[in-house]
N, C-alpha and C positions, 0 to 999 in steps of 0.2 A: 340850295344856294348855288349861285352861279358867279364865276370869277372870269374877268377878262384880263388876258395877259398880253403885253406888248414887248417886242424886242427889235430893236433897230441896230443891227450890227454892221460890220464892214462889208458883209456879203448879202444880206437878206433883210427885207422888210417883213416882219411877222406879226400876226395877231392870232390869238386862240381863246376859245371858250372852254372852260372846264366845270363840270357840276359836281356837287356832292354825291351824285348818284353814279359817278364814273363815266359820264359822257364826256367825250373830247371832240372838239372840232377846231380845225386850224386853217388859216389861209396865209400863204407867204409868197413873196416874189423876189427873185434874185435882183440885185442892183445891175444896171446896164454897164457893161464894160466892153469897150472897143476891142475888136480883133487885134491880137498882138500885145495888148496891155495886160498887166498883172495886177489890176485892181484900180481903185479910185483914190484920189486925194480925199481928205477928211471933208473939205468944203463941197466937193462934188457929191460925196456920199450923203452928206446932210441934205442937199437939194433934192437928191433922188428919193430919200425917205419922205420928204415933205410932199413930193408929188405922188408916192405910192401908198403911204400909210392909210389915208382915208378909205381907199378901195379895199384894203385888206380887212379893216375894221368893219366896214359895211357888209362885206361878205359873210363874216362869221355872225354878226348881230342880226342878220335877216333870219337866221335859224334859231335864234334864242327863243326858248320856250317859256321863259320866265324872266322877271326883272333882274337886273344886275345886282349883286350883293357886294362886289368890291372890284377894284381895278389894281393891277400890279404891273410895273414896268422894270425892266433891267436898266440901271442907270450908270453902270460902269462895267468894265470888262471883268475885273476880279475884285476880291476884298481888298481893303487898304485904301487910305486916303490919297495915296499917290497914283491910284488906278483911275484913269480918266481918258475918255475919248469923246469928242463932240457929237458923234453920231448918236450917242445914247440920249442926248438932250431932247431929240425929236420925240422919242417914245415917252420920255418922262413928261414933257410938256403936254402931249396929247393925253396921256393917262390922267394927269391932274385935272385937265379940263373935263374929260369924260366923267371922272369920279364926282367932280363938283357939280356937274349938270344932273347926275343921277343921285346926288345926295348920299353917296356911299363912301366907305373908307378907301384911301389910296395907299398902297404899299410899294416898297422898293426892294429890289434884290439885285444880283450881279448877273452878267451874262453867263459866267462860269457855273454859278450855282444852278441857273436855269438849265444848262446842258446836263448837269449831273442828275437833277430831278427828273427831267424828261427821260433820260436813259433808264431810270429805274422802273418805268412803266412797263409791265409784262417781261421784266428781265429775269425774274425768279430770285432776285436778291432780297433776302429777309433780314440779314444781319444789321444790327445798329451801328456796328463798327466795321469799317471796310476801307479798302483802298479804292480811290477813283483815279482813272487815267483820262485826262482831258486832251485829246489829240485834234488839233484844228490848225487853221491858218495862222493863228497867233499864239497858240499854246502847245506845248509838249510837257504837261505837268502831271506829276503823280502827287495826290493829296491823300491825307488820312481823314476820314469822316467818322466822327463819333457824335451821333445825333445831328445836331445843327452846328457843331464845332468843326470848322474846316482847318487843317493844318498843312500847309505846302511842305513837301518833302523833297522832291526831285524835279529836274527840269532840263531843257536844252539850253546851253549857254550861247548858242548863236542862232542858227536857223531852226524853224519849227517844222513839224511833219507836213502840215498843209502847205507851207511855203515850198518845201522841196517838191511836192506833188505838182503844184501850180508852175513852178519856175521850169521844171523839166517839161511839163506839158506844153507850156507856151512856147518853149524853144523848139519843141517838136511840131509846132504849128497847130496845136489844139486850142480850143476855146477856153476862156477863164470863166469860172473855176474849172480846172481840168480833170478833177477826180474820176467822173464816170467815164470820160473819153480815154484817159490813160489806162483804166482798169481794162477796158476792151482790148487795148493793144496788149497789155500784160498777160491776158489769158491766152494770147496766141504766141507768146514768147517763151523763152527758157532762161531762167536765171541760174547763174553759176557761183553766186555769192562772191562776185568780183570786188565788191565794195566792202571794206572792213568796218566793223563797229568801232566807234570811238567813244569810250565811257570810262568814267571813274566810279567804280562800285561803291566806294567808301562815301563819297560826297553826293552820290546819286545824280551825277551831272553827265549829260551826253552832249555830243557835238554832231551836227549834220552838215555843216558848211563844207567840210572835206568831201563828203559824199556827193554834194552838189558839183563841186569842182571836177571830181572824177567823171561823173555822168555827163557833164557839159563837154568834157574832153572826148567822150564816146560819141556824142552828137556831132561834134566838130569833125570827127573821123568818119562820119557817116556810117556808123555801125548800124546793125539791124534795129529798127525802132521798136519792134515788139520785144526784143531782148533787153533793150535799154528800159522800157517800161516795166518789164518783169523785175529788173535789178532794183528799181525804186521800191517795189513792194517787198522784195527780199530784204533790203537794208532796214526798212521800217519794221518789219516783222522781227528781225534779229535784235534790233535796238530795243524795241518795246519789251520783249520778253527778258532781255538781260536787265533792263531798268526795273521791271516789275519783280523779277526774281530777287534782285539785290534789296529792294524795298521790302519785300515780304520777309526776307531773312532778317532784316534789321528790326522790323516792327513785330514779327511773329504773327503777321495777318496775311492770310492767303485768299481771302474773299475779295474779289476785284471787279469793279464796274467799269466798263470801258465806254467812254462818251465822246462826243465831238464829231464834227463833220467827216473827218478822215475815217472814223469808225463806221460810217455808213457804207463803206466798201465791203461787199460780201467776199471779195477775193481775200482781203486782209484778214477778215474774221476766220475764214476757212484756214489760212495759213497759221494764224496764231494757235488755233485749236489743234491742228495737226502737229505743229512743232512742239506745243506744250505737252501733248501726250507722248510724242516720240522721244523727247528728252527727259520724260518723267519729272517735270518741274513741279508737279502737284499744286499748280495755281488754279483756283476755281474762278474761271472767267465768265463774267456775266455781261451780256450784250443787250442794249436797248433795241427797240424796233427801228429799222432803218430810216423810216420817215421821221422819227423823233431824235435822230442822231445829228443831222445837220442843223444849221442855225434855225431855231424855231421858238415860238412863244409858249409852247405847251407847258414846259417846266416852269416858266415864270407864272402862268395862271395857276398851276397846282400850288406853287409856293404862296401865292396870294390867298388861295382857298384855305390852305393850311394855317396861315397866319390869322385869318378870320375866325376859323373854328377854334384856334388856340387862345383867342381873346387878346 
């Protein structure tokens, strides 16, 4: 069986093919963002997806070794009737058309569920019940997963992790999205944990807007760019681990899957593992493959395949 997955997010146009034999193929392209800008308006992003999606689908379909069995598309950012963004209409429309043309079932899922499912690939996570951290430009969410049941537990109340990375990066003159470029600077800098963590452990809520304000002041004072970049990853590492430790203590679950574009950072992964061990937090951290951490359609295709197999 072969599933086509489509994901049209605020950052990336993505298509993927996943087979029941475990074969995975993906094609994706970042949305075009002008230098100095921190993203696109929804109308601009929709037009970009319309221009780019056909090329991504053609790229993966050329390698298809068997007929399609189903199509699946992400149709909203998260679970819930109030979760909506126009960009996902592009993938849904294309998915419905492709499924109808091939006379195969069409399934829907969410962008967040796609991220979590993609991160499970080769992560070593086998537990049915686990905590999932979704760290991206639009989410800093901790969720409890029990099979297919997803329960939100904790989040950022203002700025999200990916927004902090991109806003600081753009302010430093880096391209958008800024993650890979900011990480290069950070590896050459030294962090002194100058930015304090802002969190309420009971409510599992954190805040990152204060961190942004302090980092922007450092930029205005023309402090060392490498050190500023290092401070970004320091505050993210400390915030994430405090959020995860508090959630693990409340739920009694320490099996944790880390997903989302921010988690494609090898530097952040290294820092989390090192600090988790040094502080003896006893969190079992599972990471997806870096290429499946950023926005992609692999998880969406796998969800479609599993829905097909599950009847």
